[in-house]
Backbone bond lengths (Angstrom), bond angles and torsions (degrees), N, CA, C in turn:
res aa  C-N    CA-C-N  psi(-1)  N-CA   C-N-CA  omega(-1)  CA-C   N-CA-C  phi
1 M - - - 1.534 - - 1.522 106.62 -
2 N 1.333 116.09 152.89 1.368 121.44 173.95 1.584 108.28 -99.75
3 T 1.319 111.56 173.32 1.432 120.92 -173.32 1.548 113.87 -58.79
4 F 1.354 113.07 -43.28 1.449 124.24 177.84 1.534 110.52 -59.34
5 N 1.400 113.89 -51.07 1.519 113.91 176.97 1.546 117.63 -57.27
6 N 1.398 103.20 -39.98 1.545 109.85 -178.02 1.500 109.36 -62.95
7 L 1.375 120.02 -42.15 1.387 120.57 -177.11 1.664 109.56 -64.92
8 K 1.318 110.77 -43.08 1.495 114.25 175.77 1.487 116.03 -57.28
9 T 1.367 111.91 -36.09 1.533 115.28 175.88 1.415 115.37 -65.09
10 I 1.400 114.16 -46.07 1.348 119.95 179.12 1.543 112.81 -62.62
11 A 1.354 117.19 -39.56 1.447 116.45 176.76 1.531 113.03 -65.59
12 T 1.334 115.86 -39.47 1.416 121.67 -176.12 1.556 112.90 -63.24
13 L 1.384 110.16 -42.68 1.503 114.95 -179.38 1.546 113.53 -90.03
14 K 1.365 113.49 5.69 1.465 118.40 175.22 1.619 110.66 58.53
15 R 1.228 119.49 39.67 1.443 125.75 175.46 1.491 113.99 -71.53
16 K 1.273 118.60 -29.86 1.434 128.70 177.49 1.504 111.92 -132.56
17 S 1.323 117.57 152.71 1.499 117.71 174.76 1.538 113.67 -68.83
18 P 1.327 118.26 154.99 1.438 119.40 -178.13 1.499 110.56 -59.19
19 E 1.213 122.82 -24.34 1.507 121.96 179.93 1.512 106.64 -76.45
20 E 1.344 123.32 -34.91 1.430 124.44 -177.01 1.620 102.44 -76.17
21 I 1.230 121.86 -38.32 1.398 119.55 176.69 1.466 114.69 -68.51
22 M 1.267 121.69 -32.28 1.460 122.98 175.94 1.534 111.59 -72.00
23 N 1.330 111.98 -33.98 1.515 116.15 175.53 1.495 111.02 -61.03
24 L 1.391 119.10 -46.43 1.365 123.31 -178.73 1.597 107.13 -68.68
25 A 1.317 117.93 -40.58 1.487 116.25 -179.09 1.535 110.52 -62.01
26 D 1.308 114.07 -38.91 1.577 114.68 178.81 1.485 111.51 -60.54
27 I 1.371 117.03 -44.88 1.436 119.73 179.36 1.511 111.54 -64.31
28 F 1.299 121.64 -38.15 1.516 129.86 -179.32 1.497 104.97 -64.62
29 L 1.296 119.35 -42.09 1.492 124.18 -175.58 1.346 110.65 -70.40
30 M 1.422 122.54 -43.72 1.496 127.52 175.96 1.505 107.31 -60.32
31 N 1.294 121.77 -40.57 1.451 123.62 -177.66 1.614 111.92 -89.43
32 E 1.214 114.95 16.00 1.436 117.73 178.74 1.550 116.35 55.19
33 R 1.281 119.11 31.01 1.458 124.69 177.03 1.609 107.26 -86.94
34 I 1.228 118.92 -24.46 1.478 122.42 171.61 1.490 109.25 -131.94
35 T 1.338 114.74 157.92 1.520 118.10 177.52 1.480 110.87 -88.38
36 A 1.359 116.25 168.76 1.498 123.80 176.05 1.560 109.84 -59.45
37 E 1.299 115.56 -35.71 1.419 119.94 -178.68 1.501 111.82 -69.49
38 Q 1.263 112.39 -41.72 1.639 115.73 179.05 1.624 104.31 -71.43
39 Y 1.197 120.47 -34.47 1.595 120.19 179.14 1.518 105.09 -63.51
40 Q 1.356 123.71 -44.55 1.407 122.56 179.64 1.500 116.22 -67.09
41 E 1.430 109.47 -31.50 1.594 110.37 169.64 1.417 113.24 -65.13
42 L 1.322 119.93 -36.31 1.456 121.33 -177.62 1.455 109.50 -67.83
43 V 1.385 118.15 -40.55 1.438 124.17 178.35 1.508 110.65 -58.36
44 K 1.418 115.78 -43.87 1.413 117.76 -176.67 1.591 108.19 -73.41
45 L 1.237 122.70 -35.84 1.403 125.97 168.96 1.473 117.58 -53.63
46 L 1.231 116.11 -50.58 1.392 124.53 172.72 1.557 120.80 -60.82
47 E 1.348 112.40 -38.02 1.478 122.69 177.91 1.520 106.50 -70.92
48 S 1.261 119.91 -31.05 1.456 120.43 -172.31 1.520 110.25 -80.97
49 K 1.439 116.93 -11.35 1.511 119.60 -177.86 1.512 112.29 -92.96
C-alpha cells in the first residue's frame, strides 16, 4: 500500500481524528509523498464525514 491509500483507510475506519489525518496529509504533501490531487481527495473525504 502506498501513503495515500493508507491515509484513506485510516480516515474511512476512523482510526484517527480528521485533524490528525490532515496534519499527516500536510506533512506528506510537503515531502512529496502524496500529490496535490490526492490531498484534495482526502480533504473532500474528510469533509463528507
